C-alpha positions in Angstrom: 30.8 22.7 113.2 28.9 24.6 116.0 31.2 26.5 118.5 30.1 27.0 121.5 31.2 29.2 124.1 30.9 27.7 127.7 32.5 27.1 131.1 34.7 24.3 131.4 34.5 23.2 135.6 38.0 22.8 137.8 38.5 22.0 141.4 37.4 20.6 144.3 34.2 19.3 145.9 32.6 21.9 146.3 35.2 24.9 145.5 34.8 25.0 141.5 36.8 26.8 139.1 35.5 27.9 135.5 37.5 27.9 132.3 36.1 30.0 129.4 36.3 28.4 126.3 35.1 28.0 122.7 34.8 24.2 122.1 32.6 22.7 119.7 29.1 22.3 120.5 29.4 17.9 120.1 32.5 17.6 122.4 31.8 17.5 126.6 31.4 19.9 129.4 35.4 19.1 130.5 36.5 17.6 126.7 37.9 18.5 123.8 38.4 22.7 122.9 39.4 25.2 120.7 40.9 27.4 123.0 40.5 29.2 126.3 39.1 32.7 126.2 39.2 33.0 130.3 38.6 31.8 133.6 35.8 32.2 136.9 36.3 31.4 139.9 32.9 32.0 142.1 34.1 31.4 145.3 34.3 35.1 147.0 38.4 35.7 148.1 38.4 37.4 151.7 37.6 40.7 150.3 33.8 39.6 149.4 35.5 39.8 145.3 35.0 36.9 142.4 37.9 36.8 140.3 36.7 36.8 136.2 39.3 37.3 133.8 38.6 37.9 130.1 40.0 37.5 126.8 38.0 40.7 125.5 39.4 40.8 122.0 39.1 36.8 121.9 35.7 36.6 122.7 34.7 38.9 120.9 36.3 37.4 117.5 35.3 34.2 118.4 31.1 35.8 118.6 31.9 37.0 114.7 32.9 34.2 113.4 29.1 32.9 115.0 30.3 31.1 118.4 27.0 31.1 120.0 27.5 31.4 124.3 25.6 29.8 127.0 23.5 31.0 129.0 25.2 31.5 131.7 27.9 33.0 129.7 26.2 35.5 127.9 24.9 36.6 131.7 28.6 37.3 132.6 30.0 39.2 129.1 26.3 41.2 129.0 27.7 42.3 133.4 30.8 43.3 131.6 29.4 44.5 128.7 30.8 42.7 125.7 27.8 41.3 124.8 24.6 43.5 125.4 22.8 42.3 128.7 20.6 39.0 128.3 16.5 39.6 129.2 15.2 38.7 132.4 13.9 35.4 133.2 11.2 35.8 135.4 8.0 37.9 135.6 7.4 40.5 138.2 3.5 39.4 137.6 4.8 35.8 138.6 6.5 36.8 141.9 3.1 38.5 143.4 0.6 36.1 145.5 -1.8 34.8 143.6 -4.7 35.7 145.5 -3.0 39.8 145.4 -2.6 39.5 141.6 -4.6 41.8 139.7 -6.7 40.0 136.9 -5.5 40.6 133.6 -9.4 40.1 132.0 
């Protein structure tokens, strides 16, 4: 059984709220999970702060027993120093228009 650390969506239409859970990789996104390990509210409050609550000791436990974080969870954990930050997914070279790029020939 492969365990994934992933986000489980709650909330209304256009106002999401997520639980960070440890779940079997075969379970549906909002289905059965093993443990709740945190919450994430991507909608900023009046002070402009997005609320994230993590159980760092339980996250470290699940990672130590081989749980694989999803891409978004890995990004969140990288921001808080629990995991090393994931590598950048974009190339600086591709942000420059083709006509202005220096050729690599």
